[in-house]
C-alpha positions in Angstrom: -66.2 -105.5 72.7 -63.6 -105.9 75.5 -60.3 -107.5 74.3 -59.7 -110.9 75.7 -56.7 -111.3 78.0 -53.9 -113.8 77.4 -52.7 -116.2 80.1 -49.7 -118.6 79.9 -49.8 -121.6 82.0 -46.6 -123.6 82.5 -47.2 -127.2 83.7 -49.9 -129.5 82.5 -49.1 -133.0 83.8 -49.7 -133.1 87.6 -53.2 -133.2 89.1 -52.7 -129.7 90.4 -51.7 -128.3 87.0 -54.8 -130.0 85.4 -57.0 -128.4 88.1 -55.4 -125.0 87.6 -56.1 -125.2 83.9 -59.7 -126.4 84.6 -60.3 -123.5 87.0 -58.9 -121.0 84.6 -61.3 -122.3 81.9 -64.4 -122.1 84.0 -63.7 -118.8 85.8 -62.3 -116.6 83.1 -62.7 -116.0 79.3 -59.1 -115.6 78.5 -57.1 -117.0 75.6 -54.9 -119.7 77.1 -51.4 -120.9 76.1 -50.2 -124.0 77.8 -46.6 -125.0 78.1 -45.7 -128.6 78.9 -43.4 -131.5 78.2 -44.8 -132.0 74.7 -44.2 -128.5 73.4 -41.5 -126.9 75.7 -38.1 -128.5 76.4 -37.2 -126.9 79.7 -33.6 -128.1 79.6 -33.1 -126.2 76.3 -32.9 -122.7 77.7 -32.0 -121.0 74.4 -34.7 -122.8 72.5 -37.4 -121.9 75.1 -36.3 -118.2 75.0 -36.4 -118.1 71.2 -39.9 -119.7 71.2 -41.4 -117.1 73.6 -39.7 -114.3 71.8 -41.9 -115.0 68.8 -45.2 -115.1 70.8 -47.7 -112.4 71.9 -46.9 -111.0 75.3 -49.3 -112.4 77.9 -51.2 -110.5 80.6 -51.0 -113.3 83.1 -48.6 -116.2 83.8 -49.0 -119.2 86.1 -46.0 -121.4 86.6 -46.4 -124.9 88.1 -43.3 -126.5 86.6 -41.6 -129.4 88.2 -38.1 -128.5 89.4 -37.3 -131.4 91.7 -34.3 -133.7 91.7 -33.8 -136.3 89.0 -34.8 -139.9 89.7 -32.1 -142.4 90.2 -32.5 -144.0 86.8 -32.4 -143.0 83.1 -34.0 -139.6 82.4 -37.4 -139.9 80.8 -37.9 -139.0 77.1 -38.7 -135.3 77.9 -35.4 -134.9 79.6 -33.0 -136.2 77.0 -31.1 -133.0 77.0 -29.3 -134.1 80.1 -28.7 -137.7 79.1 -24.9 -137.0 78.7 -24.5 -136.8 82.5 -23.5 -140.1 84.0 -25.2 -140.6 87.3 -22.5 -143.0 88.6 -19.5 -141.0 87.5 -20.9 -137.6 88.4 -23.8 -138.1 90.9 -23.6 -134.4 92.0 -24.3 -133.1 88.5 -26.9 -135.8 88.0 -28.9 -134.8 91.1 -28.8 -131.0 90.6 -28.7 -130.6 86.8 -32.4 -130.8 86.1 -33.8 -128.4 88.8 -31.1 -125.9 88.3 -31.5 -125.9 84.5 -35.3 -125.6 84.7 -35.1 -122.7 87.2 -32.5 -121.0 85.0 -34.7 -121.5 81.9 -37.8 -120.0 83.5 -35.9 -117.0 84.7 -34.6 -116.3 81.1 -38.1 -116.9 79.8 -39.5 -114.2 82.2 -36.7 -111.9 81.2 -37.5 -112.3 77.6 -41.2 -111.6 78.2 -40.0 -108.3 79.9 -37.9 -107.5 76.8 -40.8 -108.2 74.4 -43.1 -106.2 76.6 -40.9 -103.2 76.4 -40.8 -103.4 72.6 -44.6 -103.8 72.3 -45.9 -101.2 74.7 -45.3 -102.1 78.3 -48.5 -103.5 79.6 -48.9 -104.8 83.1 -48.2 -108.5 83.6 -49.0 -110.6 86.7 -47.0 -113.8 87.5 -47.7 -116.4 90.1 -45.5 -119.5 90.5 -46.0 -122.5 92.7 -43.3 -123.2 95.2 -42.9 -124.3 98.8 -43.2 -122.3 102.0 -40.5 -124.5 103.6 -38.1 -121.5 103.0 -40.1 -119.2 105.3 -41.4 -121.5 108.1 -39.8 -122.0 111.4 -38.1 -125.4 111.6 -35.6 -127.0 113.9 -31.9 -127.1 112.9 -32.2 -130.9 112.5 -35.1 -130.5 110.1 -33.4 -127.9 108.0 -30.3 -130.1 107.7 -32.3 -133.1 106.7 -34.1 -131.2 103.9 -31.3 -128.7 103.1 -31.0 -129.8 99.5 -34.8 -129.3 98.8 -34.8 -126.0 100.7 -31.8 -124.8 98.7 -33.6 -125.6 95.4 -36.8 -123.8 96.5 -34.7 -120.8 97.7 -33.0 -120.7 94.3 -36.3 -120.9 92.5 -37.8 -118.1 94.6 -34.8 -115.8 94.3 -34.2 -116.3 90.6 -37.8 -115.9 89.5 -38.5 -113.0 91.9 -35.5 -111.2 90.5 -37.5 -110.9 87.2 -40.0 -108.7 89.1 -39.4 -105.2 87.6 -41.0 -102.4 85.6 -44.5 -103.7 84.6 -44.1 -107.3 85.8 -45.3 -108.2 89.3 -44.5 -111.6 90.7 -45.8 -113.6 93.7 -45.7 -117.2 94.7 -48.0 -119.7 96.4 -47.3 -122.9 98.3 -50.0 -125.6 98.2 -49.1 -127.1 101.5 -51.0 -130.3 102.5 -52.4 -130.6 99.0 -54.9 -133.4 98.6 -58.3 -134.3 97.0 -60.2 -132.3 99.6 -58.5 -128.9 98.9 -57.1 -129.2 95.3 -60.1 -127.4 93.8 -60.0 -124.6 96.3 -56.2 -124.1 96.0 -56.3 -124.0 92.2 -59.2 -121.6 92.2 -57.3 -119.3 94.6 -54.2 -119.4 92.3 -56.2 -118.5 89.2 -58.2 -115.7 91.0 -55.0 -114.2 92.5 -53.2 -113.9 89.2 -56.1 -111.9 87.9 -56.0 -109.3 90.7 -53.5 -106.9 92.2 -50.9 -109.4 93.5 -48.5 -108.9 96.4 -45.2 -108.4 94.5 -42.3 -110.4 95.9 -44.4 -112.2 98.5 -45.3 -115.8 99.2 -48.7 -117.2 100.4 -49.1 -120.6 102.0 -52.5 -121.8 100.7 -53.1 -123.8 103.8 -53.3 -120.6 105.9 -56.7 -119.6 107.1 -58.3 -117.3 104.5 -59.4 -115.0 107.4 -55.8 -114.4 108.5 -55.2 -110.7 108.2 -51.6 -111.2 107.3 -51.4 -114.3 105.1 -48.7 -113.0 102.7 -45.0 -113.2 103.7 -42.5 -110.9 102.1 -39.4 -112.7 100.7 -36.1 -111.2 101.5 
């Protein structure tokens, strides 16, 4: 009997995360480990690394983890690790602390998976994370200035996580542009199918692009 594969899915709260999990369950007979707010404190980098270090190395990883700016109020219960930051006295840290910490945590988690994989036999691992194609699309200077903070966060996400692509781990990312109820099932299905195939390492795919486009993937610099 063929051994079942193991997939880790980060993110379980958003509608898109729920659809990714659903598509995974109906399309593939893998063992599934889900990481979300109730079992993974993303602002506790060391705790997250220690947790995954004790787990079986996955074959596939899908990351749809929120890494946006903090709301302008008290952090929710799942973000208490950053409660020491006063949004009025230090608004800069308040705004940037959460996304930067989450991005850093995931990069260290991926690095730990690499280390565990080297110790356990070096199997091939495919990773796909959800991001935004705003970093690779042509926009006016005025548009880029208006959204410069968001673009910066997405660039940081892409560069830090792609930096973990080495040895037996291949990493690509996908952008669910114009996501709505008419395409959510298709988009999630394409994410799940893609992580199970030979992925375009260090490339980004905008899911809104025509599937017949001969060059849908864009290489990240």
